[in-house]
A tleap script that builds the chain and sets N, CA, C and O, in Angstrom:
source leaprc.protein.ff14SB
mol = sequence {
  NMET ILE GLN TRP ASP TYR GLN ILE THR ILE
  HIE ALA LEU PRO GLN ARG PRO SER TYR GLU
  GLY THR GLY ARG ILE GLU CYS GLY PRO GLY
  GLY GLN CYS PHE ILE PRO TYR ASP VAL SER
  ALA GLY GLY LEU GLY TRP LEU GLU ASP LEU
  PHE ARG GLU LYS GLY LYS GLN GLY TRP GLU
  LEU VAL GLN SER GLY TYR HIE GLU LYS GLU
  LEU LEU CYS ILE TRP LYS LYS MET LYS GLU
  ILE LYS GLU ARG CGLY
}
set mol.1.N position { 17.476 -63.917 142.169 }
set mol.1.CA position { 18.973 -63.744 142.131 }
set mol.1.C position { 19.206 -62.515 141.276 }
set mol.1.O position { 18.433 -62.185 140.377 }
set mol.2.N position { 20.343 -61.833 141.608 }
set mol.2.CA position { 20.609 -60.626 140.745 }
set mol.2.C position { 21.768 -61.214 139.695 }
set mol.2.O position { 22.609 -62.071 139.965 }
set mol.3.N position { 21.591 -60.545 138.467 }
set mol.3.CA position { 22.643 -61.128 137.455 }
set mol.3.C position { 22.946 -59.818 136.706 }
set mol.3.O position { 22.041 -58.997 136.555 }
set mol.4.N position { 24.124 -59.603 136.255 }
set mol.4.CA position { 24.650 -58.559 135.472 }
set mol.4.C position { 25.058 -58.701 134.132 }
set mol.4.O position { 25.621 -59.739 133.785 }
set mol.5.N position { 24.847 -57.800 133.349 }
set mol.5.CA position { 25.443 -57.581 132.071 }
set mol.5.C position { 26.543 -56.695 132.093 }
set mol.5.O position { 26.520 -55.696 132.811 }
set mol.6.N position { 27.527 -56.979 131.352 }
set mol.6.CA position { 28.678 -56.298 131.250 }
set mol.6.C position { 29.178 -55.872 129.903 }
set mol.6.O position { 28.985 -56.567 128.905 }
set mol.7.N position { 29.827 -54.719 129.873 }
set mol.7.CA position { 30.366 -54.027 128.501 }
set mol.7.C position { 31.584 -53.439 128.603 }
set mol.7.O position { 31.827 -52.682 129.542 }
set mol.8.N position { 32.566 -53.743 127.568 }
set mol.8.CA position { 33.885 -53.074 127.552 }
set mol.8.C position { 33.893 -52.135 126.423 }
set mol.8.O position { 33.559 -52.528 125.306 }
set mol.9.N position { 34.296 -50.776 126.663 }
set mol.9.CA position { 34.542 -49.920 125.785 }
set mol.9.C position { 35.743 -49.371 125.650 }
set mol.9.O position { 36.502 -49.395 126.619 }
set mol.10.N position { 36.133 -48.795 124.474 }
set mol.10.CA position { 37.475 -48.080 124.229 }
set mol.10.C position { 37.129 -46.834 123.571 }
set mol.10.O position { 36.383 -46.779 122.593 }
set mol.11.N position { 37.793 -45.635 124.233 }
set mol.11.CA position { 37.634 -44.288 123.586 }
set mol.11.C position { 38.944 -43.759 123.544 }
set mol.11.O position { 39.800 -43.883 124.420 }
set mol.12.N position { 39.050 -43.121 122.396 }
set mol.12.CA position { 40.085 -42.222 122.017 }
set mol.12.C position { 40.181 -40.791 123.041 }
set mol.12.O position { 39.326 -39.906 123.036 }
set mol.13.N position { 41.158 -40.795 123.720 }
set mol.13.CA position { 41.532 -39.426 124.351 }
set mol.13.C position { 41.655 -38.228 123.466 }
set mol.13.O position { 42.212 -38.262 122.369 }
set mol.14.N position { 41.068 -37.090 124.035 }
set mol.14.CA position { 41.416 -35.789 123.301 }
set mol.14.C position { 42.832 -35.539 122.888 }
set mol.14.O position { 43.687 -36.139 123.539 }
set mol.15.N position { 43.165 -34.883 122.076 }
set mol.15.CA position { 44.457 -34.619 121.831 }
set mol.15.C position { 45.082 -33.647 122.927 }
set mol.15.O position { 44.495 -32.716 123.478 }
set mol.16.N position { 46.303 -34.032 123.111 }
set mol.16.CA position { 47.089 -33.230 124.361 }
set mol.16.C position { 47.725 -31.948 123.758 }
set mol.16.O position { 48.555 -31.938 122.849 }
set mol.17.N position { 47.211 -30.869 124.400 }
set mol.17.CA position { 47.812 -29.463 123.647 }
set mol.17.C position { 49.060 -29.011 124.001 }
set mol.17.O position { 49.548 -28.096 123.338 }
set mol.18.N position { 49.696 -29.505 124.965 }
set mol.18.CA position { 50.915 -28.811 125.640 }
set mol.18.C position { 52.239 -29.459 124.844 }
set mol.18.O position { 52.743 -29.027 123.807 }
set mol.19.N position { 52.602 -30.467 125.529 }
set mol.19.CA position { 54.041 -31.141 125.269 }
set mol.19.C position { 54.024 -32.209 124.272 }
set mol.19.O position { 54.849 -33.113 124.401 }
set mol.20.N position { 53.202 -32.233 123.295 }
set mol.20.CA position { 52.951 -33.523 122.533 }
set mol.20.C position { 54.248 -33.476 121.454 }
set mol.20.O position { 54.471 -32.541 120.685 }
set mol.21.N position { 55.027 -34.675 121.577 }
set mol.21.CA position { 56.090 -34.639 120.677 }
set mol.21.C position { 57.493 -34.261 121.332 }
set mol.21.O position { 58.534 -34.367 120.684 }
set mol.22.N position { 57.471 -33.902 122.385 }
set mol.22.CA position { 58.663 -33.287 122.986 }
set mol.22.C position { 59.678 -34.328 123.347 }
set mol.22.O position { 60.845 -33.999 123.556 }
set mol.23.N position { 59.240 -35.687 123.435 }
set mol.23.CA position { 60.094 -36.725 123.953 }
set mol.23.C position { 60.070 -36.994 125.530 }
set mol.23.O position { 60.658 -37.917 126.095 }
set mol.24.N position { 59.332 -36.078 126.092 }
set mol.24.CA position { 59.451 -36.261 127.636 }
set mol.24.C position { 59.030 -37.650 128.067 }
set mol.24.O position { 57.990 -38.144 127.631 }
set mol.25.N position { 59.869 -38.331 128.970 }
set mol.25.CA position { 59.723 -39.766 129.067 }
set mol.25.C position { 59.760 -39.790 130.774 }
set mol.25.O position { 60.674 -39.186 131.335 }
set mol.26.N position { 58.860 -40.422 131.476 }
set mol.26.CA position { 59.041 -40.632 133.001 }
set mol.26.C position { 59.479 -42.141 133.172 }
set mol.26.O position { 58.989 -43.044 132.494 }
set mol.27.N position { 60.347 -42.313 134.041 }
set mol.27.CA position { 60.636 -43.815 134.463 }
set mol.27.C position { 60.222 -43.892 135.933 }
set mol.27.O position { 60.326 -42.909 136.666 }
set mol.28.N position { 59.745 -45.087 136.365 }
set mol.28.CA position { 59.423 -45.344 137.750 }
set mol.28.C position { 60.665 -46.062 138.430 }
set mol.28.O position { 61.626 -46.402 137.740 }
set mol.29.N position { 60.627 -46.273 139.738 }
set mol.29.CA position { 61.731 -46.978 140.704 }
set mol.29.C position { 61.851 -48.413 140.080 }
set mol.29.O position { 62.917 -49.024 140.153 }
set mol.30.N position { 60.781 -48.925 139.485 }
set mol.30.CA position { 60.908 -50.432 138.836 }
set mol.30.C position { 61.627 -50.632 137.657 }
set mol.30.O position { 62.009 -51.722 137.233 }
set mol.31.N position { 61.828 -49.330 137.045 }
set mol.31.CA position { 62.634 -49.262 135.600 }
set mol.31.C position { 61.558 -49.316 134.592 }
set mol.31.O position { 61.897 -49.591 133.442 }
set mol.32.N position { 60.234 -49.081 134.861 }
set mol.32.CA position { 59.227 -49.053 133.755 }
set mol.32.C position { 59.047 -47.544 133.145 }
set mol.32.O position { 58.659 -46.667 133.917 }
set mol.33.N position { 59.289 -47.254 131.924 }
set mol.33.CA position { 59.134 -46.023 131.497 }
set mol.33.C position { 57.934 -45.697 130.657 }
set mol.33.O position { 57.562 -46.596 129.902 }
set mol.34.N position { 57.314 -44.654 130.655 }
set mol.34.CA position { 56.231 -44.171 129.881 }
set mol.34.C position { 56.381 -42.770 129.409 }
set mol.34.O position { 57.229 -42.000 129.862 }
set mol.35.N position { 55.619 -42.503 128.582 }
set mol.35.CA position { 55.164 -40.974 128.018 }
set mol.35.C position { 54.011 -40.800 128.866 }
set mol.35.O position { 53.032 -41.547 128.857 }
set mol.36.N position { 54.185 -39.640 129.707 }
set mol.36.CA position { 52.912 -39.354 130.554 }
set mol.36.C position { 51.821 -38.629 129.640 }
set mol.36.O position { 52.148 -37.889 128.712 }
set mol.37.N position { 50.621 -38.880 129.951 }
set mol.37.CA position { 49.306 -38.395 129.312 }
set mol.37.C position { 48.469 -38.047 130.208 }
set mol.37.O position { 48.102 -38.944 130.967 }
set mol.38.N position { 47.956 -36.784 130.392 }
set mol.38.CA position { 47.122 -36.207 131.286 }
set mol.38.C position { 45.654 -36.393 130.640 }
set mol.38.O position { 45.344 -35.745 129.640 }
set mol.39.N position { 44.742 -37.321 131.261 }
set mol.39.CA position { 43.542 -37.632 130.667 }
set mol.39.C position { 42.800 -36.214 130.845 }
set mol.39.O position { 41.952 -36.058 129.967 }
set mol.40.N position { 42.888 -35.200 131.698 }
set mol.40.CA position { 42.179 -34.012 131.500 }
set mol.40.C position { 42.610 -32.988 130.822 }
set mol.40.O position { 42.007 -31.915 130.854 }
set mol.41.N position { 43.861 -33.197 130.017 }
set mol.41.CA position { 44.474 -32.378 129.143 }
set mol.41.C position { 43.325 -31.582 128.115 }
set mol.41.O position { 43.294 -30.357 127.999 }
set mol.42.N position { 42.525 -32.391 127.498 }
set mol.42.CA position { 41.767 -32.065 126.610 }
set mol.42.C position { 40.426 -31.291 127.232 }
set mol.42.O position { 39.582 -30.825 126.466 }
set mol.43.N position { 40.308 -31.201 128.554 }
set mol.43.CA position { 39.261 -30.883 129.244 }
set mol.43.C position { 38.563 -32.159 129.755 }
set mol.43.O position { 38.994 -33.262 129.417 }
set mol.44.N position { 37.364 -32.013 130.660 }
set mol.44.CA position { 36.736 -33.185 131.215 }
set mol.44.C position { 35.420 -33.224 130.762 }
set mol.44.O position { 34.726 -34.184 131.096 }
set mol.45.N position { 34.866 -32.167 129.918 }
set mol.45.CA position { 33.617 -32.363 129.454 }
set mol.45.C position { 33.329 -33.637 128.679 }
set mol.45.O position { 32.313 -34.295 128.899 }
set mol.46.N position { 34.272 -33.993 127.734 }
set mol.46.CA position { 33.953 -35.363 126.967 }
set mol.46.C position { 34.126 -36.369 127.982 }
set mol.46.O position { 33.737 -37.420 127.474 }
set mol.47.N position { 34.530 -36.585 129.210 }
set mol.47.CA position { 34.446 -37.626 129.961 }
set mol.47.C position { 33.021 -37.489 130.583 }
set mol.47.O position { 32.204 -38.390 130.397 }
set mol.48.N position { 32.742 -36.524 131.225 }
set mol.48.CA position { 31.526 -36.129 131.825 }
set mol.48.C position { 30.421 -36.639 130.803 }
set mol.48.O position { 29.554 -37.388 131.252 }
set mol.49.N position { 30.390 -36.255 129.339 }
set mol.49.CA position { 29.340 -36.310 128.411 }
set mol.49.C position { 29.367 -38.235 128.300 }
set mol.49.O position { 28.331 -38.882 128.151 }
set mol.50.N position { 30.551 -38.777 128.393 }
set mol.50.CA position { 30.348 -40.252 128.132 }
set mol.50.C position { 29.848 -40.947 129.265 }
set mol.50.O position { 29.216 -41.986 129.076 }
set mol.51.N position { 30.090 -40.410 130.718 }
set mol.51.CA position { 29.209 -40.969 131.854 }
set mol.51.C position { 27.761 -40.583 131.847 }
set mol.51.O position { 26.932 -41.333 132.363 }
set mol.52.N position { 27.440 -39.534 131.328 }
set mol.52.CA position { 26.073 -39.391 131.314 }
set mol.52.C position { 25.178 -40.234 130.347 }
set mol.52.O position { 24.051 -40.656 130.607 }
set mol.53.N position { 25.860 -40.399 129.215 }
set mol.53.CA position { 25.247 -41.052 128.045 }
set mol.53.C position { 25.368 -42.656 128.634 }
set mol.53.O position { 24.346 -43.339 128.555 }
set mol.54.N position { 26.409 -43.173 129.131 }
set mol.54.CA position { 26.248 -44.545 129.685 }
set mol.54.C position { 25.114 -44.717 130.848 }
set mol.54.O position { 24.309 -45.645 130.921 }
set mol.55.N position { 25.219 -43.758 131.620 }
set mol.55.CA position { 24.397 -43.782 132.702 }
set mol.55.C position { 22.910 -43.821 132.297 }
set mol.55.O position { 22.135 -44.621 132.822 }
set mol.56.N position { 22.545 -42.975 131.389 }
set mol.56.CA position { 21.363 -42.955 130.773 }
set mol.56.C position { 20.848 -44.109 130.234 }
set mol.56.O position { 19.630 -44.284 130.194 }
set mol.57.N position { 21.730 -45.017 129.762 }
set mol.57.CA position { 21.491 -46.459 129.083 }
set mol.57.C position { 21.267 -47.247 130.324 }
set mol.57.O position { 20.688 -48.300 130.059 }
set mol.58.N position { 21.547 -47.087 131.674 }
set mol.58.CA position { 21.658 -47.853 132.700 }
set mol.58.C position { 22.906 -48.510 132.976 }
set mol.58.O position { 22.855 -49.506 133.698 }
set mol.59.N position { 23.949 -48.153 132.559 }
set mol.59.CA position { 25.339 -48.614 132.763 }
set mol.59.C position { 26.091 -47.823 133.931 }
set mol.59.O position { 26.023 -46.595 133.994 }
set mol.60.N position { 26.768 -48.543 134.797 }
set mol.60.CA position { 27.636 -48.019 135.788 }
set mol.60.C position { 28.875 -48.405 135.712 }
set mol.60.O position { 29.186 -49.585 135.546 }
set mol.61.N position { 29.699 -47.464 135.825 }
set mol.61.CA position { 31.203 -47.699 135.521 }
set mol.61.C position { 31.847 -48.356 136.562 }
set mol.61.O position { 31.903 -47.825 137.671 }
set mol.62.N position { 32.442 -49.668 136.301 }
set mol.62.CA position { 33.113 -50.407 137.115 }
set mol.62.C position { 34.545 -50.189 137.428 }
set mol.62.O position { 34.985 -50.209 138.578 }
set mol.63.N position { 35.281 -49.973 136.334 }
set mol.63.CA position { 36.726 -49.806 136.339 }
set mol.63.C position { 37.269 -49.081 135.200 }
set mol.63.O position { 36.881 -49.451 134.092 }
set mol.64.N position { 38.018 -48.207 135.260 }
set mol.64.CA position { 38.622 -47.574 133.871 }
set mol.64.C position { 40.167 -47.400 134.000 }
set mol.64.O position { 40.693 -47.329 135.111 }
set mol.65.N position { 40.888 -47.331 132.833 }
set mol.65.CA position { 42.239 -47.316 132.856 }
set mol.65.C position { 42.755 -46.629 131.352 }
set mol.65.O position { 42.034 -46.718 130.358 }
set mol.66.N position { 43.780 -46.098 131.325 }
set mol.66.CA position { 44.131 -45.640 130.073 }
set mol.66.C position { 45.693 -46.101 129.668 }
set mol.66.O position { 46.573 -46.404 130.473 }
set mol.67.N position { 45.796 -46.078 128.318 }
set mol.67.CA position { 47.097 -46.457 127.746 }
set mol.67.C position { 47.031 -46.130 126.374 }
set mol.67.O position { 46.086 -46.349 125.616 }
set mol.68.N position { 48.310 -45.488 126.066 }
set mol.68.CA position { 48.261 -45.322 124.554 }
set mol.68.C position { 47.360 -44.517 123.921 }
set mol.68.O position { 47.002 -44.760 122.769 }
set mol.69.N position { 46.876 -43.403 124.667 }
set mol.69.CA position { 46.017 -42.552 124.257 }
set mol.69.C position { 44.522 -43.081 124.005 }
set mol.69.O position { 43.721 -42.471 123.296 }
set mol.70.N position { 44.258 -44.196 124.617 }
set mol.70.CA position { 42.866 -44.610 124.760 }
set mol.70.C position { 42.452 -44.924 126.207 }
set mol.70.O position { 43.266 -45.377 127.012 }
set mol.71.N position { 41.233 -44.685 126.506 }
set mol.71.CA position { 40.452 -44.909 127.911 }
set mol.71.C position { 39.624 -46.223 127.602 }
set mol.71.O position { 38.740 -46.286 126.747 }
set mol.72.N position { 40.021 -47.228 128.390 }
set mol.72.CA position { 39.250 -48.431 128.538 }
set mol.72.C position { 38.200 -48.538 129.683 }
set mol.72.O position { 38.543 -48.312 130.844 }
set mol.73.N position { 36.973 -48.866 129.376 }
set mol.73.CA position { 36.060 -48.567 130.585 }
set mol.73.C position { 35.119 -49.950 130.657 }
set mol.73.O position { 34.576 -50.439 129.666 }
set mol.74.N position { 35.042 -50.405 131.799 }
set mol.74.CA position { 34.141 -51.724 132.166 }
set mol.74.C position { 33.039 -51.032 132.810 }
set mol.74.O position { 33.123 -50.231 133.742 }
set mol.75.N position { 31.906 -51.467 132.158 }
set mol.75.CA position { 30.589 -51.154 132.806 }
set mol.75.C position { 29.687 -52.290 133.109 }
set mol.75.O position { 29.799 -53.343 132.481 }
set mol.76.N position { 28.822 -52.137 134.014 }
set mol.76.CA position { 28.001 -53.284 134.330 }
set mol.76.C position { 26.437 -52.426 134.412 }
set mol.76.O position { 26.368 -51.199 134.359 }
set mol.77.N position { 25.331 -53.264 134.540 }
set mol.77.CA position { 24.204 -52.922 134.766 }
set mol.77.C position { 23.391 -54.108 134.931 }
set mol.77.O position { 23.684 -55.114 134.286 }
set mol.78.N position { 22.357 -54.106 135.759 }
set mol.78.CA position { 21.605 -55.250 136.260 }
set mol.78.C position { 20.943 -55.794 134.844 }
set mol.78.O position { 20.551 -55.079 133.922 }
set mol.79.N position { 20.919 -57.193 134.901 }
set mol.79.CA position { 20.395 -58.016 133.981 }
set mol.79.C position { 18.811 -57.989 133.961 }
set mol.79.O position { 18.364 -58.019 135.107 }
set mol.80.N position { 17.896 -57.944 133.034 }
set mol.80.CA position { 16.602 -58.137 133.345 }
set mol.80.C position { 16.422 -59.585 133.202 }
set mol.80.O position { 16.854 -60.152 132.198 }
set mol.81.N position { 15.777 -60.264 134.193 }
set mol.81.CA position { 15.439 -61.538 134.187 }
set mol.81.C position { 13.744 -61.783 133.960 }
set mol.81.O position { 12.904 -61.291 134.714 }
set mol.82.N position { 13.497 -62.432 133.062 }
set mol.82.CA position { 12.080 -62.722 132.713 }
set mol.82.C position { 11.792 -63.869 133.618 }
set mol.82.O position { 12.616 -64.777 133.730 }
set mol.83.N position { 10.702 -63.876 134.247 }
set mol.83.CA position { 10.280 -64.764 135.147 }
set mol.83.C position { 9.424 -65.823 134.223 }
set mol.83.O position { 8.741 -65.406 133.288 }
set mol.84.N position { 9.498 -67.062 134.513 }
set mol.84.CA position { 8.643 -68.313 133.564 }
set mol.84.C position { 7.467 -68.648 134.420 }
set mol.84.O position { 7.437 -68.850 135.633 }
set mol.85.N position { 6.493 -68.667 133.527 }
set mol.85.CA position { 5.266 -69.062 134.165 }
set mol.85.C position { 4.206 -68.917 133.432 }
set mol.85.O position { 3.100 -69.224 133.878 }
savepdb mol mol.pdb
quit
């Protein structure tokens, strides 16, 4: 039987170079408003480095999302099961 280990990590996003502090707010049709943040604004190298580092440790990205200048990642890897005997 396959079993999985899971890990949740939170990472600060790079500083946005362009319109930080301009007060730009976007609102959707449902009335929810937010200040947009482009995850790629600081370049994608930091994200590639994160994926490579976790991949070397055997972790696979399951899901990610960002909010308030942080990236939340959910990772999984196959659990080592020791056979009894």
